[in-house]
Backbone bond lengths (Angstrom), bond angles and torsions (degrees), N, CA, C in turn:
res aa  C-N    CA-C-N  psi(-1)  N-CA   C-N-CA  omega(-1)  CA-C   N-CA-C  phi
1 M - - - 1.456 - - 1.510 110.54 -
2 S 1.305 118.52 -25.05 1.459 120.54 -178.13 1.517 111.02 -108.77
3 E 1.297 115.88 131.40 1.452 122.14 167.39 1.503 106.17 -123.55
4 T 1.310 116.22 -162.20 1.461 119.52 -176.58 1.518 110.85 -87.81
5 P 1.340 118.73 121.25 1.455 121.47 179.61 1.520 109.73 -81.43
6 G 1.324 114.65 165.49 1.452 120.16 174.92 1.508 111.07 -76.68
7 V 1.309 116.95 173.63 1.452 120.59 -178.35 1.508 108.49 -117.49
8 S 1.338 115.88 132.33 1.456 121.25 177.70 1.510 109.70 -99.92
9 E 1.313 115.72 128.51 1.462 120.22 -178.97 1.524 109.31 -90.04
10 T 1.322 115.41 69.41 1.456 120.27 178.85 1.506 109.76 -106.40
11 P 1.345 118.83 128.26 1.460 120.75 -178.53 1.509 111.74 -55.27
12 G 1.321 115.38 134.29 1.453 120.33 177.99 1.506 114.79 80.24
13 V 1.353 117.06 4.62 1.445 120.25 -178.42 1.500 109.94 -126.59
14 S 1.337 116.71 129.48 1.454 121.54 176.29 1.511 108.56 -115.87
15 E 1.336 117.13 122.45 1.456 120.97 176.93 1.519 108.89 -108.09
16 T 1.330 116.33 166.52 1.464 119.52 -178.36 1.509 110.19 -56.92
17 P 1.345 117.42 131.68 1.462 120.34 178.00 1.525 110.73 -62.40
18 E 1.336 115.73 156.79 1.460 120.56 -176.82 1.514 112.01 -65.16
19 T 1.284 118.78 -19.40 1.470 121.08 -176.87 1.527 112.31 -89.63
20 L 1.349 117.84 0.08 1.441 120.15 -177.66 1.520 111.07 -115.35
21 E 1.337 115.32 155.99 1.455 120.02 174.35 1.516 108.05 -87.38
22 T 1.329 115.63 146.28 1.466 119.68 176.19 1.509 109.04 -86.22
23 P 1.343 116.24 153.35 1.453 119.44 178.42 1.519 110.79 -73.06
24 A 1.306 116.92 150.83 1.453 122.64 176.93 1.506 108.55 -141.68
25 L 1.332 115.87 169.38 1.439 121.62 -178.88 1.524 112.70 -50.09
26 A 1.324 116.03 -43.22 1.446 118.25 -173.02 1.513 112.99 -120.70
27 E 1.318 116.96 16.28 1.451 118.51 -175.89 1.518 110.90 -129.44
28 P 1.342 117.31 71.29 1.466 118.49 173.23 1.521 109.59 -57.61
29 S 1.304 117.12 129.82 1.472 118.63 -176.29 1.517 109.40 -144.71
30 G 1.313 116.43 169.34 1.437 120.99 -178.15 1.521 110.09 -71.32
31 I 1.314 116.91 119.58 1.465 122.02 -179.56 1.526 108.12 -116.90
32 A 1.293 116.30 131.48 1.446 120.52 177.81 1.518 109.61 -64.14
33 E 1.293 116.30 130.63 1.457 120.07 179.25 1.548 110.09 -78.54
34 P 1.326 117.19 152.25 1.453 120.10 179.29 1.527 111.16 -67.56
35 P 1.313 117.38 163.07 1.477 120.53 179.83 1.522 110.75 -57.87
36 E 1.330 115.57 160.38 1.454 120.72 -175.82 1.532 111.60 -67.30
37 Q 1.325 116.92 -27.28 1.453 120.35 -179.59 1.529 108.30 -115.97
38 P 1.317 117.29 82.48 1.463 120.79 -176.31 1.525 111.81 -70.48
39 R 1.320 113.88 148.47 1.471 120.16 173.21 1.526 106.23 -89.29
40 P 1.307 119.22 126.48 1.457 122.36 -176.96 1.535 113.53 -57.25
41 D 1.344 116.81 -29.11 1.461 119.14 -176.11 1.529 112.54 -87.53
42 D 1.322 118.88 -0.64 1.457 121.75 178.03 1.534 109.88 -76.08
43 V 1.318 115.21 149.80 1.463 121.80 177.32 1.516 108.63 -127.24
44 L 1.309 116.75 129.48 1.464 122.85 175.77 1.518 108.69 -100.87
45 V 1.329 115.68 122.59 1.464 121.11 -179.37 1.512 109.43 -112.43
46 F 1.324 116.57 120.14 1.456 122.91 177.27 1.519 108.02 -108.43
47 T 1.327 117.43 127.46 1.451 120.21 -177.87 1.521 111.02 -145.55
48 D 1.315 116.06 148.36 1.450 120.78 175.95 1.519 110.13 -76.90
49 A 1.333 115.89 152.82 1.464 120.00 -177.60 1.520 112.82 -69.92
50 D 1.323 118.60 -22.71 1.463 119.85 -179.75 1.506 112.75 -85.30
51 V 1.321 118.20 1.04 1.456 122.23 176.82 1.520 109.16 -81.58
52 R 1.325 115.68 131.56 1.456 121.06 -179.49 1.535 109.91 -96.72
53 W 1.335 114.78 118.20 1.461 120.92 177.37 1.511 108.72 -101.17
54 N 1.327 117.68 114.46 1.447 121.53 177.36 1.543 109.93 -79.42
55 P 1.330 116.81 160.48 1.454 119.97 178.30 1.526 111.88 -52.56
56 G 1.292 117.06 132.02 1.458 122.19 -179.63 1.509 114.42 88.42
57 A 1.348 118.04 -3.74 1.468 119.87 -175.93 1.521 111.51 -66.53
58 L 1.335 116.82 -40.97 1.471 118.65 -178.97 1.519 111.55 -65.82
59 D 1.324 116.88 -40.28 1.464 120.17 176.48 1.535 110.72 -61.66
60 A 1.341 115.81 -40.85 1.459 120.41 179.39 1.545 110.10 -63.94
61 L 1.311 117.13 -39.65 1.452 121.41 179.70 1.523 109.97 -63.18
62 L 1.351 115.90 -46.63 1.468 119.41 -179.71 1.513 111.62 -63.47
63 A 1.344 116.18 -39.94 1.460 119.57 178.34 1.514 111.48 -63.19
64 T 1.326 116.50 -39.60 1.463 120.93 177.95 1.520 111.10 -64.66
65 M 1.335 116.19 -41.00 1.466 119.13 177.19 1.504 112.21 -61.16
66 R 1.331 115.51 -44.01 1.471 118.96 -179.83 1.521 110.76 -65.38
67 A 1.320 116.43 -45.09 1.476 120.05 -176.10 1.527 111.70 -66.29
68 S 1.331 117.22 -35.97 1.463 120.62 -177.28 1.533 112.55 -92.38
69 R 1.334 116.63 -6.91 1.463 121.84 -177.62 1.528 110.77 55.63
70 A 1.327 116.04 40.79 1.464 121.60 -176.09 1.525 111.28 -79.30
71 D 1.306 116.29 139.02 1.458 121.52 167.40 1.537 110.19 -85.25
72 L 1.323 114.13 -29.19 1.454 122.28 174.38 1.509 108.90 -138.42
73 L 1.335 114.95 119.40 1.464 120.82 174.27 1.510 107.77 -110.34
74 T 1.319 117.73 121.25 1.464 121.88 177.72 1.514 108.31 -114.30
75 V 1.320 115.49 135.44 1.467 120.89 -173.33 1.534 109.72 -116.33
76 F 1.327 115.50 137.39 1.445 122.50 173.95 1.515 107.82 -101.84
77 P 1.344 118.73 101.30 1.456 120.69 -178.17 1.523 111.92 -62.22
78 R 1.331 113.32 155.87 1.479 118.34 175.72 1.523 108.82 -68.67
79 Q 1.336 116.21 134.63 1.468 121.30 -178.44 1.512 110.92 -73.53
80 E 1.330 116.58 134.50 1.452 121.54 174.40 1.526 108.48 -114.54
81 T 1.304 117.90 121.38 1.461 122.77 -178.11 1.529 109.60 -123.67
82 R 1.323 115.73 137.16 1.458 120.42 -176.77 1.525 113.15 -120.65
83 T 1.312 117.58 -16.58 1.470 120.71 -178.93 1.514 110.51 -126.94
84 L 1.336 114.96 161.97 1.466 119.55 178.64 1.512 110.75 -61.56
85 G 1.336 117.60 -39.76 1.447 120.98 179.56 1.497 113.70 -57.64
86 E 1.343 116.14 -37.55 1.455 120.08 179.46 1.531 110.33 -69.84
87 R 1.324 116.50 -35.50 1.438 120.54 -175.59 1.538 113.72 -70.87
88 L 1.314 116.86 -20.25 1.463 120.24 -173.14 1.533 112.13 -61.02
89 I 1.335 117.83 -47.60 1.468 118.38 -177.91 1.521 114.27 -133.27
90 T 1.340 119.01 -20.25 1.468 119.42 -176.84 1.519 114.22 -54.66
91 P 1.360 118.98 -45.12 1.479 118.93 -179.81 1.515 114.19 -66.74
92 L 1.338 117.76 -11.65 1.460 119.18 177.37 1.520 111.42 -61.41
93 N 1.328 116.72 -19.99 1.480 121.18 176.76 1.520 109.79 -56.72
94 D 1.338 117.04 -41.63 1.466 120.30 179.59 1.508 110.62 -68.41
95 A 1.336 117.23 -43.60 1.457 120.53 -178.21 1.539 111.27 -61.88
96 V 1.315 115.95 -40.16 1.467 120.21 -179.99 1.528 111.12 -64.40
97 V 1.322 115.51 -45.81 1.470 119.33 -177.81 1.536 110.37 -66.48
98 L 1.320 116.36 -44.90 1.459 119.39 -178.30 1.506 111.64 -68.58
99 G 1.338 117.30 -35.69 1.439 120.95 -176.86 1.502 114.73 -78.47
100 S 1.317 117.79 -29.83 1.460 119.91 -173.47 1.521 113.47 -96.78
101 V 1.318 117.14 -31.64 1.456 119.39 -176.80 1.521 109.18 -139.96
102 P 1.338 118.28 94.99 1.460 120.50 179.61 1.532 111.63 -55.38
103 M 1.334 115.88 134.32 1.453 120.42 -176.07 1.531 112.75 -57.46
104 A 1.297 116.82 -35.15 1.459 119.18 -175.88 1.526 112.18 -65.61
105 L 1.315 118.28 -17.44 1.452 121.23 -177.02 1.502 113.61 -98.55
106 H 1.336 117.27 -6.57 1.467 118.92 -170.67 1.522 113.68 -61.74
107 G 1.316 116.99 -29.78 1.454 118.99 -177.67 1.526 111.87 -83.50
108 R 1.333 117.19 -1.44 1.467 119.71 -177.58 1.514 110.12 -108.37
109 R 1.321 117.82 -119.01 1.452 120.00 -175.26 1.530 111.70 -106.77
110 A 1.311 117.66 22.70 1.443 120.81 178.82 1.524 110.24 -69.42
111 P 1.338 118.09 159.91 1.459 119.98 175.09 1.524 110.05 -59.06
112 V 1.321 116.03 149.05 1.453 121.26 179.80 1.513 110.11 -73.55
113 V 1.329 115.99 129.81 1.456 121.77 172.53 1.516 107.46 -131.06
114 A 1.335 115.65 153.44 1.452 119.58 -179.96 1.510 109.24 -155.92
115 N 1.319 115.28 155.36 1.469 121.02 178.36 1.522 107.55 -135.65
116 G 1.325 115.61 116.42 1.462 119.95 -177.22 1.510 114.57 -67.38
117 Q 1.333 118.11 -9.58 1.461 119.44 178.69 1.521 112.00 -65.32
118 V 1.302 116.72 -33.56 1.475 121.29 175.77 1.544 108.17 -146.01
119 M 1.313 115.58 113.86 1.465 120.56 175.90 1.533 108.50 -136.20
120 A 1.301 115.99 127.11 1.463 121.37 -179.77 1.528 109.36 -121.12
121 F 1.325 116.83 125.43 1.457 123.15 -177.81 1.540 109.35 -118.37
122 T 1.329 115.24 147.97 1.452 116.71 162.12 1.523 105.91 -70.64
123 R 1.307 115.95 142.33 1.466 119.51 -173.84 1.546 110.94 -59.93
124 A 1.312 116.46 -41.35 1.458 120.10 -178.30 1.536 111.56 -63.68
125 A 1.349 115.63 -41.57 1.458 119.25 -179.27 1.525 111.74 -68.35
126 Y 1.332 115.18 -38.26 1.469 120.09 178.26 1.521 110.71 -61.33
127 A 1.326 116.00 -43.40 1.463 119.86 178.83 1.519 111.32 -67.35
128 R 1.339 116.04 -34.38 1.460 119.76 -177.37 1.512 112.61 -65.29
129 I 1.346 118.58 -33.41 1.455 120.98 -179.50 1.525 112.83 -92.24
130 G 1.338 116.98 2.38 1.456 120.55 175.84 1.523 114.48 90.90
131 G 1.333 117.95 3.52 1.455 120.22 178.43 1.506 114.66 61.36
132 H 1.327 115.50 -162.78 1.482 119.65 -177.91 1.508 112.05 -69.84
133 A 1.323 116.86 -21.07 1.474 119.14 177.88 1.518 110.97 -61.22
134 A 1.315 117.05 -29.31 1.478 121.14 -177.76 1.510 112.45 -73.38
135 V 1.329 118.11 -17.98 1.462 120.89 -178.59 1.521 111.32 -120.52
136 S 1.329 115.82 18.24 1.454 120.17 -179.36 1.515 111.13 -57.51
137 G 1.331 115.70 131.81 1.463 120.72 179.19 1.518 113.35 92.47
138 E 1.342 118.71 -7.24 1.460 122.11 176.86 1.522 110.09 -77.40
139 L 1.320 117.11 138.88 1.462 120.63 179.55 1.541 111.30 -72.31
140 V 1.318 116.64 -37.28 1.481 120.99 178.21 1.519 107.43 -114.39
141 E 1.315 116.03 67.18 1.472 119.77 -174.24 1.530 111.90 -68.07
142 D 1.334 118.48 -24.49 1.457 118.96 176.87 1.531 110.68 -64.46
143 M 1.317 116.65 -43.48 1.479 119.54 177.68 1.521 111.27 -64.92
144 R 1.325 116.65 -39.17 1.466 119.37 -179.82 1.520 111.90 -67.00
145 L 1.313 117.22 -35.88 1.475 121.02 176.47 1.527 109.70 -63.60
146 A 1.334 115.91 -44.59 1.452 120.34 -179.87 1.517 111.73 -64.00
147 E 1.324 115.83 -39.57 1.462 120.29 178.02 1.530 111.42 -65.23
148 R 1.315 116.64 -41.23 1.459 120.79 178.21 1.543 109.80 -64.86
149 M 1.324 115.94 -39.02 1.450 119.55 179.40 1.537 110.40 -63.99
150 R 1.323 116.26 -45.92 1.466 119.57 179.40 1.529 109.98 -63.47
151 A 1.339 117.14 -43.38 1.467 121.10 -179.31 1.528 111.71 -62.16
152 A 1.327 116.29 -30.56 1.467 121.14 -178.97 1.517 111.71 -84.44
153 G 1.328 117.12 3.36 1.436 121.12 179.81 1.514 114.76 87.41
154 G 1.322 116.96 9.94 1.459 120.41 178.85 1.508 112.09 -79.66
155 R 1.312 115.15 161.41 1.465 121.46 -178.91 1.530 108.68 -97.17
156 V 1.319 116.51 118.74 1.456 122.80 179.89 1.519 108.86 -106.79
157 V 1.317 116.09 124.07 1.467 121.39 -177.40 1.521 109.14 -126.88
158 A 1.311 117.62 137.99 1.463 122.77 176.54 1.525 109.84 -111.64
159 A 1.304 116.19 148.51 1.470 122.01 179.95 1.503 110.31 -144.92
160 R 1.305 115.81 156.78 1.478 121.25 175.95 1.534 108.43 -92.02
161 G 1.329 115.20 147.66 1.447 120.02 -177.14 1.511 114.20 -71.22
162 G 1.350 117.18 -28.81 1.449 120.99 179.72 1.505 112.77 56.90
163 N 1.330 115.51 -138.61 1.473 120.99 178.99 1.536 111.47 -79.38
164 A 1.322 117.45 -8.95 1.452 119.71 -172.71 1.519 113.50 -86.55
165 I 1.332 117.24 -40.90 1.474 120.48 -173.06 1.523 109.20 -133.49
166 G 1.338 115.90 128.16 1.472 121.33 179.80 1.521 110.03 -133.27
167 V 1.332 115.35 169.33 1.453 119.87 179.06 1.524 110.73 -157.40
168 R 1.328 116.44 143.51 1.443 121.70 168.47 1.521 105.88 -105.33
169 M 1.313 116.96 102.30 1.461 121.17 -171.18 1.516 112.77 -72.63
170 Y 1.329 117.37 -45.68 1.466 121.23 -174.31 1.530 108.96 -138.68
171 D 1.343 115.15 162.74 1.457 119.14 -176.76 1.528 113.51 -105.74
172 G 1.321 117.70 7.78 1.454 120.45 179.43 1.509 112.47 178.95
173 Y 1.347 115.86 -177.77 1.454 119.81 -177.22 1.521 112.06 -67.22
174 R 1.323 117.97 -44.25 1.472 120.13 -176.86 1.529 111.80 -63.66
175 S 1.306 116.32 -42.79 1.467 118.24 178.85 1.541 110.99 -68.30
176 S 1.328 117.17 -30.94 1.461 120.48 176.23 1.514 110.17 -65.48
177 V 1.338 117.11 -42.93 1.453 120.68 179.71 1.521 110.53 -61.65
178 R 1.331 117.04 -47.48 1.455 120.73 -180.00 1.528 111.59 -63.46
179 G 1.317 115.26 -40.67 1.451 118.89 -177.59 1.515 113.81 -67.27
180 F 1.339 117.29 -43.30 1.454 120.33 178.89 1.510 112.10 -71.91
181 A 1.338 117.10 -32.40 1.453 119.97 -177.93 1.529 112.54 -64.66
182 K 1.312 116.32 -29.33 1.480 119.27 -174.96 1.528 112.01 -64.87
183 S 1.317 117.13 -26.82 1.468 119.04 -174.32 1.518 113.91 -118.57
184 L 1.332 118.22 -2.63 1.473 120.49 -173.49 1.527 112.02 -63.16
185 L 1.335 117.88 -43.18 1.451 119.86 -178.77 1.529 110.83 -65.59
186 G 1.307 116.61 -39.22 1.456 120.00 178.54 1.516 111.86 -63.39
187 L 1.319 116.81 -36.47 1.445 121.15 178.61 1.532 112.66 -70.30
188 H 1.345 115.32 -16.98 1.475 121.10 174.55 1.528 110.18 -101.61
189 H 1.340 116.25 24.69 1.463 122.59 175.91 1.530 112.36 57.98
190 G 1.328 116.27 30.91 1.451 121.25 177.77 1.516 114.83 75.34
191 S 1.312 118.22 10.36 1.468 122.51 -177.09 1.522 110.54 -98.01
192 R 1.324 116.24 110.24 1.451 119.34 174.68 1.509 112.75 -68.13
193 A 1.322 116.61 -29.84 1.460 120.73 177.07 1.526 110.46 -65.02
194 L 1.325 117.02 -43.23 1.457 120.78 177.99 1.514 110.28 -66.24
195 M 1.311 117.64 -38.01 1.451 121.18 178.70 1.535 110.40 -63.91
196 L 1.335 116.99 -41.85 1.468 121.68 177.59 1.513 110.72 -63.95
197 A 1.329 115.71 -41.41 1.471 120.08 179.33 1.529 111.29 -62.75
198 T 1.323 116.33 -40.85 1.454 120.79 177.01 1.501 112.23 -60.42
199 S 1.338 115.87 -45.14 1.449 120.46 179.04 1.524 112.19 -61.56
200 L 1.342 116.18 -45.34 1.457 119.84 178.56 1.516 112.42 -64.01
201 L 1.318 116.16 -37.60 1.468 120.67 179.55 1.527 110.96 -63.02
202 T 1.326 116.63 -46.49 1.472 118.71 -179.08 1.509 111.68 -65.44
203 V 1.318 118.45 -35.30 1.474 121.92 177.17 1.541 108.80 -64.13
204 C 1.321 116.65 -43.67 1.459 120.95 -178.71 1.546 111.79 -66.31
205 V 1.297 116.40 -36.87 1.471 120.74 -175.97 1.513 112.87 -80.86
206 Y 1.340 117.70 -41.30 1.456 120.04 -172.05 1.527 113.74 -102.95
207 T 1.327 118.84 -32.77 1.458 120.83 -174.71 1.531 113.55 -100.81
208 L 1.311 116.93 -46.17 1.466 120.93 -174.67 1.539 113.91 -57.30
209 P 1.346 119.63 -39.07 1.479 118.45 179.39 1.517 113.68 -56.90
210 W 1.334 118.45 -27.23 1.448 120.94 -179.80 1.525 111.68 -81.00
211 L 1.311 117.24 -12.28 1.465 121.41 179.08 1.508 112.42 -100.08
212 L 1.333 117.86 -20.62 1.461 122.05 -175.33 1.515 112.26 -64.09
213 R 1.309 118.78 -23.71 1.453 120.85 -177.30 1.518 111.93 -64.19
214 V 1.327 117.32 -23.72 1.460 120.23 -178.89 1.527 111.88 -86.16
215 W 1.323 117.46 -5.40 1.447 120.67 178.40 1.522 110.35 -80.76
216 P 1.315 119.26 136.80 1.462 121.22 178.62 1.528 111.17 -58.59
217 G 1.308 115.31 129.41 1.446 119.65 177.21 1.501 115.25 89.02
218 A 1.313 117.74 -10.21 1.470 120.75 -176.42 1.513 112.78 -63.83
219 G 1.336 114.89 -31.27 1.463 117.55 -177.53 1.513 113.48 -102.69
220 E 1.321 118.46 5.09 1.452 120.69 -176.22 1.537 112.06 -73.93
221 S 1.287 116.52 -36.89 1.471 119.66 -179.65 1.506 110.05 -86.98
222 S 1.324 117.18 127.61 1.451 120.17 179.47 1.509 110.75 -64.25
223 T 1.323 117.48 -33.68 1.476 120.42 178.22 1.518 110.46 -65.88
224 T 1.338 115.77 -45.34 1.460 119.48 177.76 1.508 112.47 -61.40
225 G 1.345 114.74 -40.92 1.477 118.89 178.78 1.507 112.21 -62.85
226 R 1.341 115.89 -42.08 1.488 118.09 -179.83 1.517 111.16 -65.98
227 I 1.341 116.01 -40.08 1.461 118.99 -179.98 1.524 110.54 -63.81
228 L 1.333 117.07 -43.57 1.449 121.00 179.16 1.519 110.98 -60.94
229 R 1.329 116.61 -44.58 1.462 119.79 -179.61 1.527 111.07 -63.48
230 L 1.348 116.19 -40.28 1.473 119.95 178.29 1.507 111.97 -63.09
231 V 1.357 116.00 -45.35 1.472 119.39 -178.93 1.521 110.22 -64.25
232 R 1.331 117.56 -38.70 1.459 120.18 179.20 1.526 110.86 -63.47
233 I 1.327 115.74 -44.63 1.465 120.00 -178.58 1.524 110.75 -63.75
234 V 1.330 115.93 -43.80 1.468 119.48 179.06 1.511 110.26 -62.69
235 G 1.323 118.05 -39.68 1.459 121.28 178.03 1.508 112.72 -61.91
236 L 1.337 116.33 -37.65 1.466 121.11 179.46 1.522 110.77 -71.57
237 L 1.335 116.34 -36.01 1.459 120.15 -176.39 1.534 113.68 -80.28
238 D 1.304 117.08 -18.45 1.459 121.16 -172.42 1.525 112.67 -53.99
239 R 1.338 116.25 -55.50 1.469 119.45 -178.41 1.519 111.03 -69.46
240 T 1.322 116.81 -34.22 1.452 119.79 179.80 1.531 111.23 -63.36
241 V 1.326 116.17 -45.39 1.449 120.23 178.91 1.521 110.56 -65.12
242 S 1.326 117.14 -41.88 1.462 119.72 178.34 1.517 111.15 -59.45
243 N 1.337 116.51 -41.99 1.466 120.12 178.66 1.538 111.30 -64.17
244 L 1.319 116.88 -39.10 1.463 119.82 177.50 1.523 110.63 -62.28
245 I 1.312 116.34 -41.58 1.488 120.34 -177.79 1.514 110.89 -64.63
246 V 1.336 117.27 -42.52 1.465 119.43 -175.88 1.546 112.91 -86.05
247 G 1.338 115.95 -2.14 1.463 119.44 175.39 1.510 115.71 93.92
248 R 1.310 118.51 11.56 1.471 121.97 175.84 1.519 107.28 -92.20
249 R 1.338 117.42 92.25 1.472 121.07 -167.24 1.504 114.43 -121.85
250 R 1.336 116.41 13.73 1.474 117.41 175.47 1.529 108.95 -72.32
251 P 1.336 117.81 157.76 1.459 120.36 -177.51 1.545 113.52 -51.74
252 L 1.336 116.53 -43.35 1.470 118.35 179.75 1.514 112.46 -67.37
253 D 1.339 115.96 -32.31 1.474 119.33 177.69 1.528 110.09 -64.88
254 L 1.341 116.36 -44.26 1.440 120.30 -178.82 1.517 112.22 -70.37
255 A 1.336 115.34 -29.72 1.475 119.82 179.15 1.515 112.18 -69.21
256 E 1.320 118.44 -13.53 1.449 120.65 178.47 1.526 112.36 -60.98
257 G 1.330 115.99 -20.44 1.460 119.01 177.91 1.514 113.23 -59.97
258 L 1.349 116.93 -25.97 1.449 120.44 178.83 1.526 111.50 -66.23
259 L 1.324 117.23 -18.07 1.460 120.59 178.66 1.540 111.65 -81.29
260 G 1.323 117.54 -2.52 1.453 121.03 -176.18 1.530 115.07 -48.53
261 P 1.331 119.68 -51.83 1.470 119.80 -178.15 1.535 112.27 -66.18
262 L 1.333 118.13 -24.38 1.459 121.03 -177.68 1.534 112.24 -92.37
263 S 1.302 117.89 -17.07 1.464 121.06 -174.09 1.520 113.42 -54.49
264 P 1.357 118.88 -47.36 1.484 118.15 179.75 1.525 112.81 -60.62
265 L 1.324 117.12 -32.21 1.457 120.01 178.68 1.528 110.99 -74.52
266 L 1.345 116.27 -36.23 1.446 119.93 179.57 1.529 111.10 -68.56
267 V 1.314 116.54 -24.56 1.465 120.54 -177.53 1.542 111.33 -88.39
268 L 1.308 117.92 -11.38 1.475 119.95 -178.64 1.541 112.89 -53.41
269 P 1.355 120.30 -42.85 1.451 118.92 177.44 1.532 113.09 -59.77
270 V 1.323 116.84 -30.33 1.451 120.47 177.12 1.552 110.16 -63.67
271 Y 1.307 115.35 -46.58 1.468 119.44 178.73 1.529 110.97 -63.84
272 A 1.327 116.83 -39.05 1.455 120.22 -179.71 1.520 111.85 -62.91
273 L 1.342 117.64 -43.30 1.455 121.19 177.87 1.536 110.83 -68.80
274 A 1.326 115.69 -41.05 1.458 119.54 -176.77 1.535 111.19 -67.00
275 G 1.318 117.56 -24.53 1.441 120.57 -178.34 1.520 115.16 -78.36
276 R 1.324 116.25 -6.41 1.472 119.39 -179.70 1.530 110.57 -72.43
277 R 1.334 114.42 157.59 1.456 120.47 -179.10 1.510 112.88 -73.31
278 R 1.304 116.14 -23.93 1.463 120.50 180.00 1.520 108.91 -127.06
279 V 1.320 116.54 127.75 1.467 121.38 -179.95 1.506 108.64 -110.08
280 A 1.331 116.20 128.42 1.458 121.52 179.42 1.510 109.94 -107.87
281 W 1.340 116.05 137.16 1.472 120.55 179.43 1.525 109.76 -153.48
282 K 1.326 114.81 117.18 1.456 121.96 175.85 1.522 111.78 52.86
283 G 1.339 115.44 49.72 1.445 120.30 174.14 1.511 115.60 82.27
284 R 1.349 117.15 -0.21 1.447 120.12 178.52 1.521 109.31 -115.33
285 A 1.331 116.39 148.04 1.465 121.71 179.05 1.532 107.55 -116.99
286 Y 1.328 115.41 137.14 1.470 122.04 -179.51 1.521 109.16 -126.07
287 E 1.303 116.98 136.32 1.455 121.92 176.27 1.538 107.28 -79.11
288 A 1.332 116.73 125.43 1.453 121.00 -178.22 1.534 110.71 -103.45
């Protein structure tokens, strides 16, 4: 997923040199450490090569860092999907982030979230937590960096890419499954029990209400019927509303909401792969 990004010659900003690989969720790699005497006003920007930076995106990122006083700003680029296979589960990334950790709370006491596709550090804060060398070998090194930053008293802020930053993460359903599986267990703090509970919960919330109508007596109570209809409608609207919020507003983007009842079933292969003791990603194997 990561190749070598370009370098922006912006005063006060240092991006990964062209001769180095950028960090990614599943690709711990050798990252050049900052100079021994960092300038506090410098900003280090790490980005994956498949991330699309539109004109003005870097300026917007720096402005957001200044306004939020972030020591670490992590950005979730807008998802770009071109095939049906990509649409099946890739956009769920937005729904999960929006649903579990409201953006407005990220700078306060919200759970730490991070996305290795775009991470910007103040140079001093990056050096203080030991940089990428401190999380070398971690499968979800972006999350570990954010956790170290929070533990060190740094301010971690998350933002959406909007019109400024976008990404096409995967080229189909199979690659989406493999990509999400590599980090799913880490996002559940290494707990397979928690991962199983999450899977069962999503099936109960999004899929089960569409099956209850075939159960004897399920439709006899008007109250039960209204609740079922409400839950079904909310399940259909979930992805549609998420897409509206992140700016994915084309007809096909909004139609993804119809996949709501099927989404938990489509994600089951992700959980199955993530539950294995060894996770493979891009030629590397990690013990889970």
